[in-house]
C-alpha positions as CSV (number, residue, x, y, z in Angstrom):
1,M,50.7,-32.9,30.5
2,V,51.6,-30.9,27.3
3,S,49.3,-30.0,24.4
4,K,49.4,-28.1,21.2
5,Q,46.9,-27.1,18.5
6,T,47.6,-27.3,14.8
7,T,45.7,-27.7,11.6
8,I,45.5,-30.8,9.4
9,V,47.1,-29.7,6.1
10,N,47.1,-32.8,3.8
11,A,44.3,-32.8,1.2
12,T,42.5,-35.9,2.3
13,G,42.6,-35.3,6.1
14,L,43.3,-38.0,8.7
15,H,42.1,-40.9,6.5
16,A,43.4,-44.5,6.7
17,R,47.1,-44.1,5.6
18,P,48.0,-40.9,7.6
19,A,45.9,-42.2,10.6
20,S,48.0,-45.4,10.5
21,V,51.2,-43.4,10.4
22,F,50.0,-41.3,13.3
23,V,49.0,-44.3,15.4
24,T,52.3,-46.0,14.7
25,E,54.2,-42.9,15.9
26,A,52.0,-42.4,19.0
27,K,52.6,-46.1,20.1
28,K,56.3,-45.5,20.2
29,Y,55.9,-43.4,23.4
30,Q,54.9,-44.5,26.9
31,S,52.8,-41.3,27.4
32,S,49.1,-41.4,26.9
33,V,48.2,-39.5,23.7
34,T,44.9,-38.0,22.7
35,I,43.7,-35.9,19.8
36,K,40.5,-33.9,19.5
37,D,38.7,-31.8,16.9
38,V,38.8,-28.3,18.2
39,D,36.4,-27.0,15.5
40,K,33.6,-29.5,16.5
41,G,34.5,-29.3,20.2
42,T,34.3,-33.1,20.5
43,A,35.9,-35.1,23.3
44,P,39.5,-36.2,22.9
45,V,40.1,-39.7,21.4
46,N,42.9,-42.1,22.1
47,A,45.5,-41.4,19.5
48,K,46.9,-45.0,19.8
49,S,43.6,-46.4,18.4
50,I,43.2,-46.2,14.6
51,M,39.5,-46.9,14.9
52,M,38.9,-44.0,17.3
53,I,40.9,-41.6,15.0
54,L,39.0,-42.8,11.8
55,A,35.7,-42.5,13.6
56,A,36.5,-38.9,14.6
57,G,36.5,-38.0,10.9
58,M,39.1,-35.2,10.9
59,G,39.3,-33.8,7.4
60,S,41.6,-31.3,5.7
61,G,41.6,-27.9,7.4
62,T,40.4,-29.4,10.7
63,K,42.0,-27.6,13.8
64,V,43.1,-30.3,16.2
65,E,44.7,-30.5,19.6
66,V,47.2,-33.2,20.5
67,A,47.7,-33.8,24.2
68,C,50.4,-36.1,25.8
69,D,50.8,-37.1,29.4
70,G,53.6,-39.2,30.7
71,P,57.4,-39.6,31.0
72,D,58.2,-38.8,27.3
73,E,55.3,-36.4,26.7
74,Q,57.3,-33.6,25.1
75,Q,59.1,-35.9,22.7
76,A,55.7,-37.5,21.7
77,L,54.0,-34.1,21.2
78,D,56.9,-32.8,19.1
79,A,56.9,-35.9,16.8
80,L,53.2,-36.0,16.3
81,I,52.8,-32.3,15.6
82,A,55.7,-32.5,13.1
83,L,53.8,-35.4,11.4
84,I,50.6,-33.3,11.1
85,D,52.4,-30.1,10.0
86,G,54.3,-32.1,7.4
87,G,51.1,-33.4,5.9
88,F,52.1,-37.0,6.7
89,G,54.5,-37.0,3.8
90,E,51.7,-36.7,1.2
């Protein structure tokens, strides 16, 4: 299992469009992927479920931790962290 913390930088946070992009990327990998709000200390949610991500309500400036566990965990983690750090192209 690998994990890394980062901060959501895009102005509108993890709303519908970036959440959709995030879920689509997460589903490309065999590894299980979770994301949690470090600031709130909430339980990790399934990063392959758009409903779970939207329900978590992670806004701009939220510190998150992405964790991946499986055969392609490092590739999944690198790709998802790059998406967040790049502001989902917004």
